[in-house]
C-alpha positions as CSV (number, residue, x, y, z in Angstrom):
1,M,20.8,-12.6,-67.8
2,S,21.8,-9.4,-69.5
3,L,25.4,-9.7,-70.1
4,P,27.1,-6.3,-70.5
5,L,29.2,-5.3,-73.4
6,P,31.3,-2.5,-72.0
7,T,34.3,-3.2,-74.0
8,H,32.4,-3.3,-77.2
9,S,31.6,-0.1,-79.5
10,P,28.0,0.7,-79.8
11,S,27.7,-0.9,-83.3
12,P,30.5,-3.9,-83.2
13,H,30.7,-6.8,-85.8
14,L,31.1,-10.4,-84.9
15,L,32.6,-12.4,-87.7
16,T,32.8,-16.0,-88.6
17,Q,36.2,-17.7,-89.1
18,T,36.0,-17.1,-93.0
19,G,35.3,-13.3,-92.4
20,S,31.4,-13.2,-93.0
21,I,29.3,-11.2,-90.6
22,L,27.6,-13.3,-88.0
23,A,25.9,-10.7,-85.7
24,K,26.2,-7.1,-85.8
25,G,25.5,-4.6,-82.8
26,H,24.7,-5.4,-78.9
27,A,21.4,-6.7,-79.7
28,E,22.4,-9.6,-82.0
29,I,25.9,-10.3,-80.3
30,R,24.6,-10.2,-76.6
31,P,22.3,-13.3,-77.0
32,R,25.1,-15.3,-78.8
33,Y,27.5,-14.5,-75.9
34,E,24.8,-15.2,-73.2
35,K,24.2,-18.8,-74.7
36,R,27.9,-19.5,-74.8
37,F,28.4,-18.6,-71.1
38,T,25.1,-20.0,-69.7
39,E,25.4,-23.4,-71.5
40,S,28.5,-24.4,-69.6
41,P,31.1,-22.9,-67.2
42,V,33.1,-21.9,-70.0
43,S,36.5,-20.5,-69.1
44,C,39.4,-18.7,-71.2
45,E,42.9,-18.5,-70.5
46,V,45.2,-16.1,-72.6
47,M,48.2,-17.8,-73.7
48,G,49.6,-15.0,-75.6
49,R,48.9,-11.6,-77.1
50,M,50.1,-9.4,-80.3
51,C,49.1,-5.9,-80.9
52,N,49.7,-3.9,-84.1
53,G,48.1,-0.5,-84.2
54,R,44.6,-1.0,-83.6
55,V,44.6,-5.0,-84.1
56,V,44.9,-7.3,-81.1
57,V,45.2,-11.0,-81.5
58,D,45.1,-13.2,-78.6
59,R,45.8,-16.8,-78.4
60,E,43.3,-18.5,-76.2
61,R,42.8,-21.9,-74.5
62,I,38.9,-22.2,-74.0
63,S,37.8,-24.9,-71.6
64,N,34.5,-26.4,-70.2
65,L,32.9,-26.1,-73.7
66,P,29.5,-28.0,-73.8
67,G,30.2,-31.6,-73.6
68,G,33.5,-31.0,-71.8
69,G,35.5,-30.0,-74.9
70,E,38.4,-27.8,-75.1
71,A,39.9,-25.9,-78.0
72,N,42.6,-23.4,-79.1
73,V,41.5,-20.1,-80.6
74,L,42.7,-17.0,-82.1
75,A,40.6,-13.9,-81.2
76,V,41.1,-11.1,-83.5
77,Y,40.1,-7.8,-82.2
78,Q,39.9,-4.4,-83.9
79,V,39.5,-1.4,-81.8
80,D,38.2,2.1,-82.7
81,D,39.5,5.4,-81.5
82,Q,38.1,5.1,-77.9
83,G,39.8,1.5,-77.7
84,L,36.3,-0.3,-77.9
85,I,36.0,-3.3,-79.8
86,S,34.4,-2.7,-83.2
87,R,35.1,-6.0,-84.8
88,V,35.9,-9.4,-83.5
89,Q,36.6,-12.7,-85.3
90,F,37.4,-16.0,-83.6
91,V,39.4,-18.5,-85.5
92,W,38.7,-22.1,-83.8
93,E,41.1,-25.2,-83.9
94,N,38.9,-28.5,-83.7
95,V,37.3,-28.8,-80.4
96,V,38.7,-31.9,-78.4
97,K,36.4,-33.6,-76.0
98,K,37.8,-34.8,-72.7
């Protein structure tokens, strides 16, 4: 599987919850996303969205995580001049197993 990243800039950064760089660029981010979406049939429902200039914050409900877990997540996106994601940070609430 080669997951395309058409919404991401050529050199996006994926950050940990505390702001450390977890992965940079498509070559490092793509395998992380591929693993997440092939381990289980993960689904995401956007519960709300706030925008302030180039920053978008989504409140998401993630379900079907490995082991049947669910989680509330804040996804914080920063976009570049072309509207592509240049930085993303996920803030996870504790995963609840069903």
